[in-house]
Backbone as CSV, one residue per row, in Angstrom:
resi,resn,N_x,N_y,N_z,CA_x,CA_y,CA_z,C_x,C_y,C_z
1,MET,-79.262,68.842,-1.524,-80.436,68.599,-2.352,-81.568,69.474,-1.851
2,GLU,-81.263,70.720,-1.707,-82.095,71.710,-1.035,-83.557,71.711,-1.468
3,ASN,-83.828,71.795,-2.752,-85.203,71.936,-3.231,-85.590,70.780,-4.147
4,LYS,-84.950,69.651,-3.963,-85.177,68.528,-4.862,-86.310,67.637,-4.377
5,VAL,-86.837,66.880,-5.312,-87.954,65.985,-5.053,-87.532,64.575,-5.464
6,LEU,-87.950,63.586,-4.682,-87.710,62.192,-5.030,-89.045,61.478,-5.212
7,LEU,-89.226,60.882,-6.385,-90.362,59.997,-6.631,-89.906,58.585,-6.331
8,VAL,-90.650,57.888,-5.499,-90.327,56.504,-5.154,-91.503,55.644,-5.581
9,GLY,-91.351,54.978,-6.725,-92.373,54.060,-7.189,-92.071,52.672,-6.659
10,TYR,-93.130,51.933,-6.346,-92.905,50.552,-5.947,-94.058,49.686,-6.416
11,GLY,-93.700,48.434,-6.714,-94.639,47.466,-7.256,-93.921,46.577,-8.248
12,ASN,-94.602,45.554,-8.695,-94.012,44.581,-9.610,-94.487,44.876,-11.037
13,ALA,-93.582,45.380,-11.854,-93.928,45.741,-13.235,-94.346,44.531,-14.060
14,TYR,-94.063,43.327,-13.579,-94.428,42.112,-14.294,-95.749,41.512,-13.795
15,CYS,-96.502,42.299,-13.038,-97.849,41.899,-12.600,-98.843,42.991,-13.007
16,HIS,-98.887,43.243,-14.300,-99.764,44.239,-14.927,-99.906,45.511,-14.103
17,ASP,-101.079,45.776,-13.526,-101.352,47.067,-12.885,-100.500,47.331,-11.647
18,ASP,-99.906,46.300,-11.082,-99.001,46.521,-9.948,-97.785,47.332,-10.392
19,GLY,-97.546,47.387,-11.695,-96.445,48.165,-12.242,-96.823,49.579,-12.642
20,VAL,-97.954,50.085,-12.161,-98.398,51.422,-12.544,-97.384,52.490,-12.157
21,ALA,-96.652,52.283,-11.084,-95.650,53.283,-10.670,-94.572,53.448,-11.736
22,LEU,-94.165,52.357,-12.364,-93.156,52.454,-13.434,-93.718,53.248,-14.605
23,TYR,-94.968,53.015,-14.955,-95.606,53.785,-16.026,-95.593,55.279,-15.682
24,ILE,-96.013,55.622,-14.472,-96.078,57.027,-14.057,-94.688,57.646,-14.049
25,ILE,-93.740,56.973,-13.453,-92.372,57.510,-13.392,-91.827,57.738,-14.791
26,ASN,-92.022,56.790,-15.689,-91.487,56.964,-17.047,-92.192,58.074,-17.813
27,GLU,-93.484,58.238,-17.626,-94.182,59.353,-18.273,-93.624,60.683,-17.775
28,LEU,-93.386,60.785,-16.488,-92.829,62.020,-15.927,-91.387,62.222,-16.378
29,ARG,-90.606,61.152,-16.409,-89.216,61.276,-16.868,-89.179,61.782,-18.314
30,ARG,-90.079,61.290,-19.156,-90.123,61.759,-20.551,-90.425,63.247,-20.615
31,ARG,-91.358,63.709,-19.803,-91.699,65.144,-19.778,-90.495,65.994,-19.399
32,TRP,-89.641,65.441,-18.558,-88.478,66.183,-18.069,-87.214,65.872,-18.871
33,GLY,-87.353,65.119,-19.970,-86.212,64.825,-20.832,-85.228,63.832,-20.247
34,ILE,-85.708,62.943,-19.395,-84.862,61.933,-18.752,-85.216,60.570,-19.353
35,PRO,-84.232,59.756,-19.698,-84.529,58.438,-20.280,-85.384,57.566,-19.348
36,ASP,-86.213,56.729,-19.969,-87.066,55.797,-19.227,-86.234,54.853,-18.379
37,LEU,-86.848,54.383,-17.294,-86.311,53.253,-16.542,-86.869,51.980,-17.167
38,GLN,-86.043,50.994,-17.313,-86.498,49.681,-17.764,-87.019,48.912,-16.552
39,PRO,-87.829,47.867,-16.757,-88.409,47.151,-15.618,-87.375,46.575,-14.653
40,ASP,-86.154,46.350,-15.122,-85.123,45.799,-14.241,-84.185,46.872,-13.690
41,GLU,-84.498,48.150,-13.896,-83.671,49.245,-13.393,-84.350,49.910,-12.202
42,ASP,-83.532,50.353,-11.247,-84.094,51.038,-10.089,-83.899,52.548,-10.137
43,GLY,-83.019,53.053,-11.003,-82.796,54.486,-11.116,-81.822,55.061,-10.109
44,LEU,-81.282,54.242,-9.234,-80.381,54.735,-8.190,-79.065,55.282,-8.736
45,ASP,-78.727,54.930,-9.966,-77.481,55.433,-10.549,-77.688,56.719,-11.346
46,ASP,-78.882,57.311,-11.257,-79.191,58.510,-12.045,-79.916,59.549,-11.189
47,LEU,-79.354,59.878,-10.035,-79.988,60.814,-9.110,-79.324,62.185,-9.220
48,THR,-79.540,62.843,-10.344,-78.864,64.114,-10.606,-79.810,65.189,-11.119
49,HIS,-81.105,64.998,-10.969,-82.093,65.889,-11.561,-82.832,66.675,-10.487
50,GLU,-83.560,67.696,-10.893,-84.390,68.444,-9.941,-85.453,67.537,-9.324
51,VAL,-86.009,66.645,-10.149,-86.920,65.613,-9.658,-86.291,64.283,-10.020
52,ASP,-85.837,63.558,-8.995,-85.250,62.240,-9.200,-86.327,61.182,-9.011
53,SER,-86.082,59.995,-9.557,-87.068,58.926,-9.443,-86.367,57.582,-9.337
54,ILE,-86.931,56.752,-8.467,-86.448,55.381,-8.338,-87.654,54.445,-8.362
55,MET,-87.401,53.202,-8.751,-88.452,52.200,-8.841,-87.988,50.958,-8.103
56,LEU,-88.800,50.508,-7.149,-88.481,49.351,-6.324,-89.620,48.336,-6.398
57,HIS,-89.301,47.068,-6.107,-90.375,46.072,-6.014,-91.199,46.302,-4.757
58,GLN,-90.518,46.710,-3.691,-91.191,47.032,-2.439,-90.320,47.994,-1.657
59,LEU,-90.911,48.660,-0.690,-90.148,49.570,0.151,-89.325,48.748,1.136
60,VAL,-88.045,49.059,1.196,-87.112,48.326,2.053,-86.239,49.323,2.812
61,PRO,-85.660,48.916,3.948,-84.820,49.830,4.737,-83.650,50.421,3.953
62,GLU,-83.177,49.719,2.956,-82.021,50.191,2.198,-82.286,51.475,1.425
63,VAL,-83.547,51.860,1.259,-83.880,53.099,0.548,-83.716,54.334,1.447
64,VAL,-83.646,54.144,2.745,-83.619,55.254,3.693,-82.433,56.203,3.491
65,PRO,-81.192,55.725,3.320,-80.082,56.678,3.139,-80.240,57.574,1.905
66,VAL,-80.823,57.049,0.852,-81.064,57.850,-0.353,-82.228,58.796,-0.114
67,ALA,-83.360,58.265,0.324,-84.565,59.075,0.500,-84.355,60.175,1.530
68,GLY,-83.514,59.936,2.515,-83.273,60.913,3.563,-82.572,62.176,3.099
69,GLN,-82.096,62.195,1.871,-81.418,63.373,1.327,-82.377,64.353,0.659
70,TYR,-83.659,64.012,0.599,-84.636,64.830,-0.123,-85.636,65.454,0.845
71,PRO,-85.954,66.724,0.658,-86.950,67.362,1.520,-88.396,66.977,1.175
72,LEU,-88.617,66.473,-0.042,-89.951,66.032,-0.441,-89.839,64.697,-1.163
73,ILE,-90.651,63.744,-0.712,-90.727,62.424,-1.342,-92.174,62.185,-1.744
74,VAL,-92.370,61.692,-2.969,-93.695,61.277,-3.425,-93.617,59.780,-3.694
75,PHE,-94.309,59.011,-2.871,-94.395,57.566,-3.050,-95.518,57.285,-4.043
76,ILE,-95.316,56.296,-4.911,-96.308,55.961,-5.937,-96.524,54.452,-5.918
77,ASP,-97.787,54.041,-5.819,-98.100,52.621,-5.712,-99.487,52.354,-6.292
78,ALA,-99.783,51.090,-6.488,-101.114,50.649,-6.909,-101.920,50.268,-5.672
79,HIS,-103.241,50.351,-5.780,-104.105,49.831,-4.722,-105.245,49.024,-5.345
80,THR,-105.907,48.278,-4.492,-107.040,47.464,-4.948,-108.338,48.192,-4.578
81,GLY,-109.444,47.536,-4.726,-110.752,48.137,-4.520,-111.082,48.544,-3.101
82,THR,-110.203,48.300,-2.137,-110.503,48.669,-0.755,-110.442,50.182,-0.532
83,ILE,-109.818,50.911,-1.440,-109.766,52.370,-1.383,-110.788,52.888,-2.389
84,PRO,-111.707,53.769,-1.981,-112.798,54.152,-2.880,-112.376,54.954,-4.109
85,GLU,-111.344,55.784,-4.007,-110.947,56.632,-5.128,-110.089,55.868,-6.131
86,ASP,-110.225,56.219,-7.408,-109.343,55.638,-8.422,-107.913,56.142,-8.236
87,VAL,-107.786,57.397,-7.808,-106.479,57.986,-7.514,-106.586,58.680,-6.171
88,ARG,-105.726,58.303,-5.267,-105.725,58.932,-3.948,-104.376,59.585,-3.711
89,LEU,-104.417,60.832,-3.261,-103.220,61.572,-2.881,-103.379,61.942,-1.414
90,VAL,-102.473,61.434,-0.578,-102.540,61.714,0.858,-101.154,62.084,1.375
91,ARG,-101.154,62.950,2.365,-99.909,63.273,3.058,-99.528,62.060,3.906
92,VAL,-98.247,61.768,3.954,-97.745,60.639,4.733,-97.113,61.167,6.014
93,GLY,-97.504,60.577,7.132,-96.888,60.897,8.411,-95.986,59.757,8.843
94,GLU,-95.157,60.033,9.830,-94.259,59.005,10.329,-95.060,57.872,10.958
95,ASP,-94.572,56.669,10.778,-95.191,55.457,11.315,-94.117,54.734,12.111
96,ARG,-94.237,54.742,13.423,-93.215,54.144,14.278,-93.559,52.716,14.715
97,ARG,-94.669,52.198,14.232,-95.056,50.849,14.642,-94.058,49.816,14.127
98,PHE,-93.844,48.799,14.903,-92.981,47.700,14.504,-93.756,46.800,13.548
99,HIS,-93.096,46.431,12.474,-93.688,45.501,11.509,-92.882,44.217,11.556
100,SER,-93.564,43.095,11.714,-92.859,41.826,11.867,-92.096,41.425,10.611
101,VAL,-92.508,41.923,9.467,-91.787,41.659,8.223,-90.926,42.889,7.958
102,THR,-89.619,42.774,8.156,-88.761,43.955,8.098,-88.386,44.356,6.688
103,HIS,-88.613,43.524,5.702,-88.277,43.911,4.337,-89.519,44.281,3.542
104,HIS,-90.530,44.712,4.241,-91.699,45.301,3.602,-92.148,46.427,4.515
105,MET,-92.106,47.630,4.011,-92.344,48.792,4.850,-93.426,49.684,4.253
106,SER,-94.013,50.486,5.108,-94.951,51.510,4.655,-94.176,52.790,4.377
107,PRO,-94.732,53.697,3.572,-94.079,54.992,3.395,-93.846,55.716,4.729
108,GLY,-94.796,55.589,5.658,-94.644,56.216,6.970,-93.480,55.658,7.758
109,ARG,-93.242,54.381,7.608,-92.093,53.768,8.299,-90.789,54.269,7.696
110,VAL,-90.745,54.443,6.373,-89.553,55.011,5.735,-89.287,56.397,6.327
111,LEU,-90.336,57.210,6.457,-90.163,58.547,7.038,-89.639,58.473,8.462
112,SER,-90.178,57.575,9.259,-89.699,57.414,10.635,-88.233,57.037,10.675
113,MET,-87.839,56.141,9.816,-86.438,55.718,9.793,-85.530,56.866,9.345
114,ILE,-85.991,57.657,8.377,-85.212,58.824,7.950,-84.993,59.750,9.148
115,HIS,-86.057,60.015,9.883,-85.964,60.907,11.037,-85.055,60.316,12.116
116,GLU,-85.210,59.019,12.394,-84.398,58.360,13.416,-82.917,58.358,13.061
117,ILE,-82.601,58.135,11.803,-81.204,57.980,11.384,-80.535,59.320,11.105
118,THR,-81.244,60.220,10.422,-80.610,61.472,9.987,-81.020,62.681,10.822
119,GLY,-82.109,62.572,11.536,-82.645,63.720,12.253,-83.462,64.635,11.358
120,ASN,-83.473,64.356,10.060,-84.223,65.175,9.103,-85.717,64.877,9.182
121,THR,-86.506,65.900,9.001,-87.948,65.743,8.864,-88.263,65.936,7.385
122,THR,-88.776,64.904,6.776,-89.046,64.909,5.340,-90.549,64.991,5.109
123,GLU,-90.956,65.844,4.195,-92.360,65.915,3.807,-92.616,64.834,2.759
124,ALA,-93.756,64.169,2.862,-94.019,63.086,1.914,-95.506,62.954,1.628
125,PHE,-95.772,62.451,0.430,-97.126,62.161,-0.019,-97.131,60.770,-0.648
126,LEU,-98.289,60.145,-0.620,-98.503,58.876,-1.301,-99.561,59.085,-2.369
127,VAL,-99.207,58.730,-3.597,-100.152,58.716,-4.700,-100.432,57.251,-4.994
128,SER,-101.678,56.888,-4.840,-102.084,55.498,-5.001,-103.113,55.399,-6.124
129,VAL,-102.892,54.466,-7.047,-103.733,54.316,-8.237,-104.404,52.946,-8.206
130,ARG,-105.726,52.955,-8.434,-106.456,51.684,-8.439,-106.016,50.811,-9.614
131,GLY,-105.707,49.573,-9.294,-105.405,48.578,-10.311,-106.548,47.593,-10.443
132,GLU,-106.677,47.031,-11.617,-107.739,46.056,-11.886,-107.175,44.649,-12.120
133,ASN,-105.997,44.586,-12.717,-105.419,43.307,-13.135,-104.031,43.155,-12.530
134,PHE,-103.882,42.197,-11.629,-102.597,41.950,-10.971,-102.025,40.583,-11.350
135,ASP,-102.538,40.010,-12.446,-102.006,38.747,-12.942,-100.614,38.974,-13.528
136,PHE,-99.878,37.889,-13.739,-98.558,37.999,-14.347,-98.674,38.521,-15.768
137,GLY,-97.817,39.440,-16.123,-97.773,40.015,-17.457,-97.302,41.448,-17.378
138,PHE,-96.826,41.974,-18.490,-96.274,43.319,-18.529,-97.261,44.284,-19.176
139,GLY,-97.376,45.482,-18.625,-98.255,46.522,-19.161,-99.490,46.686,-18.306
140,ILE,-99.940,47.929,-18.169,-101.096,48.196,-17.322,-102.377,48.226,-18.157
141,SER,-103.490,47.983,-17.489,-104.797,47.965,-18.170,-105.187,49.370,-18.605
142,SER,-106.143,49.462,-19.527,-106.559,50.773,-20.028,-107.200,51.612,-18.916
143,GLN,-107.985,50.999,-18.040,-108.586,51.743,-16.922,-107.505,52.261,-15.975
144,CYS,-106.530,51.434,-15.691,-105.431,51.846,-14.811,-104.634,52.978,-15.466
145,ARG,-104.451,52.897,-16.779,-103.720,53.949,-17.505,-104.449,55.301,-17.386
146,GLN,-105.767,55.287,-17.500,-106.531,56.533,-17.347,-106.339,57.116,-15.949
147,SER,-106.396,56.261,-14.950,-106.179,56.719,-13.578,-104.743,57.190,-13.383
148,ALA,-103.804,56.492,-13.994,-102.395,56.882,-13.890,-102.161,58.254,-14.506
149,ASP,-102.838,58.554,-15.601,-102.692,59.869,-16.224,-103.216,60.972,-15.297
150,LEU,-104.289,60.687,-14.563,-104.776,61.633,-13.562,-103.752,61.773,-12.429
151,ALA,-103.171,60.678,-12.018,-102.146,60.713,-10.966,-100.954,61.562,-11.401
152,ILE,-100.581,61.469,-12.655,-99.465,62.273,-13.183,-99.788,63.758,-13.034
153,ARG,-101.003,64.138,-13.375,-101.394,65.549,-13.231,-101.340,65.981,-11.764
154,LYS,-101.771,65.103,-10.869,-101.735,65.422,-9.434,-100.285,65.580,-8.952
155,ILE,-99.409,64.727,-9.428,-97.997,64.817,-9.033,-97.381,66.103,-9.570
156,LEU,-97.677,66.437,-10.808,-97.157,67.685,-11.384,-97.674,68.898,-10.613
157,ASP,-98.948,68.896,-10.230,-99.507,69.991,-9.435,-98.834,70.062,-8.070
158,LEU,-98.673,68.921,-7.438,-98.037,68.865,-6.124,-96.612,69.400,-6.191
159,GLU,-95.861,68.961,-7.186,-94.477,69.396,-7.340,-94.411,70.896,-7.590
160,SER,-95.310,71.406,-8.412,-95.351,72.830,-8.713,-95.698,73.660,-7.477
161,GLN,-96.700,73.226,-6.722,-97.095,73.932,-5.502,-95.968,73.906,-4.469
162,TRP,-95.283,72.805,-4.359,-94.238,72.653,-3.369,-93.083,73.602,-3.647
163,ARG,-92.790,73.831,-4.923,-91.667,74.701,-5.284,-91.969,76.189,-5.094
164,THR,-93.288,76.560,-5.006,-93.623,77.985,-4.872,-93.735,78.407,-3.430
């Protein structure tokens, strides 16, 4: 998977804006002619594209063997008002700290596990989109959608720059 990219969205699509990653992944999949993921699909059975995408409820250790095959990973998640930007794009570094909850991980911990298990050094970024409504329900708010559209442009720019 020499020059391939993996998008890893996570969040609960049934809690409105927490599902922004699914919205972003599906918008990008449509641009690339790939069928949408449904809210109950993870995309793990369709990893055959130049840019692959998976959707998880949360980051878990089981994603490491898949993610470790890609030289570039873009994590996509929602954030609350504690982050000042509506859309934040940051490089992710390895995080070796122990977390007492082992089935909830940071993107940095995923990178550390990839390095520990495979010896591979993976480049990664986190795209985080501000959410407003995290109540139960399907579909993202209009404000979150505007921010998500900006995030899509940032991901497309990042992917384009990475390939050159």
